C-alpha positions as CSV (number, residue, x, y, z in Angstrom):
1,M,83.4,85.1,89.4
2,S,80.7,83.3,91.3
3,E,80.4,83.5,95.0
4,N,81.3,79.8,95.4
5,N,84.5,80.3,93.3
6,I,85.5,83.3,95.3
7,A,85.1,81.3,98.5
8,L,87.2,78.5,97.1
9,V,90.0,80.8,95.8
10,S,90.0,82.5,99.2
11,R,90.3,79.2,101.1
12,C,93.0,77.9,98.8
13,M,95.0,81.1,99.1
14,D,94.8,80.9,102.9
15,I,96.1,77.3,102.8
16,L,98.8,78.1,100.3
17,C,100.0,81.1,102.2
18,S,100.0,79.3,105.6
19,Q,102.1,76.5,104.1
20,V,104.6,78.4,102.0
21,G,104.2,82.1,102.8
22,I,102.8,84.9,100.8
23,V,105.9,85.4,98.6
24,D,106.1,81.7,97.5
25,A,102.3,81.6,97.1
26,E,102.5,84.5,94.7
27,R,105.5,82.8,92.9
28,F,103.5,79.6,92.6
29,I,100.6,81.5,91.0
30,Y,102.9,83.3,88.6
31,I,104.5,80.0,87.6
32,M,101.1,78.3,87.0
33,R,99.9,81.2,84.9
34,S,103.0,82.1,82.9
35,E,104.5,78.7,82.0
36,A,103.0,76.0,79.8
37,F,102.4,73.9,82.8
38,D,100.3,70.8,82.5
39,Y,99.3,69.8,86.0
40,T,97.8,66.5,84.9
41,K,101.0,65.5,83.1
42,W,103.2,66.6,86.0
43,Q,101.0,64.6,88.4
44,R,101.2,61.5,86.3
45,D,104.9,61.8,85.8
46,H,105.4,62.3,89.6
47,Y,103.2,59.5,90.7
48,D,104.3,57.0,88.0
49,N,107.7,57.1,89.8
50,I,106.3,56.0,93.1
51,S,105.6,52.4,94.0
52,P,102.1,51.4,95.2
53,N,103.5,50.7,98.6
54,E,105.2,54.1,98.8
55,L,102.0,55.8,97.8
56,D,99.9,53.9,100.3
57,A,102.4,54.8,103.1
58,A,102.3,58.5,102.0
59,V,98.5,58.5,102.1
60,D,98.4,56.8,105.5
61,K,100.9,59.3,106.9
62,F,99.0,62.3,105.5
63,S,95.7,60.9,106.8
64,A,97.2,60.4,110.3
65,E,98.7,64.0,110.3
66,N,95.6,65.7,108.8
67,E,92.4,64.7,110.6
68,F,89.3,65.1,108.3
69,K,87.1,67.7,109.8
70,G,84.6,68.2,107.0
71,S,81.2,66.6,106.5
72,K,80.6,63.3,104.9
73,A,80.2,63.3,101.1
74,K,76.7,63.7,99.9
75,D,75.1,61.6,97.2
76,I,74.8,63.5,94.0
């Protein structure tokens, strides 16, 4: 695994553990690895059931509660 991937996995695990705890984080990883889980299909099914206004409100709420602290996107 590359150094960049190791750093990403580490950051994601820290976030996951801080939000749901180590036990549920491990459960989540187990579920993702062991079941035929199609994240893209799940995401589409989930968001297809939300109206555009509900999605906009959720994005606005998330943005207000989670200030962006990173750097601006760089041109590729």
